[in-house]
N, C-alpha and C positions, 0 to 999 in steps of 0.2 A: 387716384381717387376711385372709390368703389362705385360701380354703376348700379342702377336699380335692381339688378339681379345678383349682386354681390361679387362681381368679377372686377379685378383691378384693371383699369384702363386709363392711360395717360391722356386720352382725348376727351373723356367725359368730365364735365364740370358741373358741380352743384353748389349753389349758394343758399345756405340755410340760416345765415346769420340773422338773428332777431326775427325769426318767424318767416323769413323769405322762403319761397319754394321754387327758385329758378334753377332749372336743369337744362343742359344742352350738350350736344356732341360737337366739339370744336372742329373735328375733321369733316363731318358732314356740313357744318356751317361754312367752312372755307370753300367747299365745292358747291355751295348753293343748293343743298339737298335738305329737305324738311325732316327734322328729327322727331321721332316719337319714342316714348320709353320702351315699347315692345320691341323695337329694333335691336336693343342691347341683348336680348335673350339669345339670339342665334348669330350674333355678330362674331366673325372669326378673329378680329383684331386682338382681344385680350389673350387668346390662346397663342397667337403668333408672337406677341410681345413677351409672353412668358417663356417661349421656347427660344427666341432669337431677339436679342436686344441690340442688334447692329444699328449704329447711328446713321448709316448711309441709306437705309431703306426709306423709300417714299411710297406712301399709300395713296391709291386712287380708288375711292369708293364709287359705287353706283347702286341704286335701288332697283330691284327686279322682283317680279312676281313669278314664283315657280308654276303656279296655276292661276287662272283668272280669278277664282273665288278666294284665293289665299291672300293674306296680308303681305306687303312688300318685305323683302329681306335685304340685308347688306351683302354685296358681293365686292370683293377686294382684288385689285391687281396691284402688284408691287414692282417697282423699278429700283435700281441701285444708282445712287447719285455718283458714286466713285467710279464705277466702270461703265456707266451709261447703258445698262442692259436690263432686260426684263428678268425678273426672278421667278423661276418655275415653281419652286417650293419655298415659300417665305419662312416656314418654320426652320429650314436649314440654312437658307441664304443663297447668295449667288455663287459662292465658292471661290471668289477672287479676293474679297475683302479680308476674309479670315480663312486662310487655307487649312486644309485638314492636316493634323499632325501625322507624322510617319507611322506612329503607333496604330492609327486607325485605318491606314491604307494597306490593302492586301498586296503582298509581293514586293514591298520596297525595302524590307530588311535585308541586310547582307547575308544573314544566316539562311534565308529562304532561297537563295540562288543555287541552282543545281548545275554542277560542272559536267 
């Protein structure tokens, strides 16, 4: 579903049936964090989900203020349920669930070997 800023996010839910105006972020709701529409503007989750759709990624959000006078923002840490490890770069993944193809790894082709 599209969030208030037009980005596709599987955690955002909006109920507009027959004039209702109920909106929520189900990820923040599960972690007992209070959702406000402005949080969707700088949330990294839609970008991560667009780059990597691995079903083993588990998102752990927290709200933080970059500076005391600024509004809170969403910060995400990601873990992999399959290999039980922290994911350094969620846009790429952990590297174990979906290994890189040999075409993309430098120096693995038989033709590259120097005798």
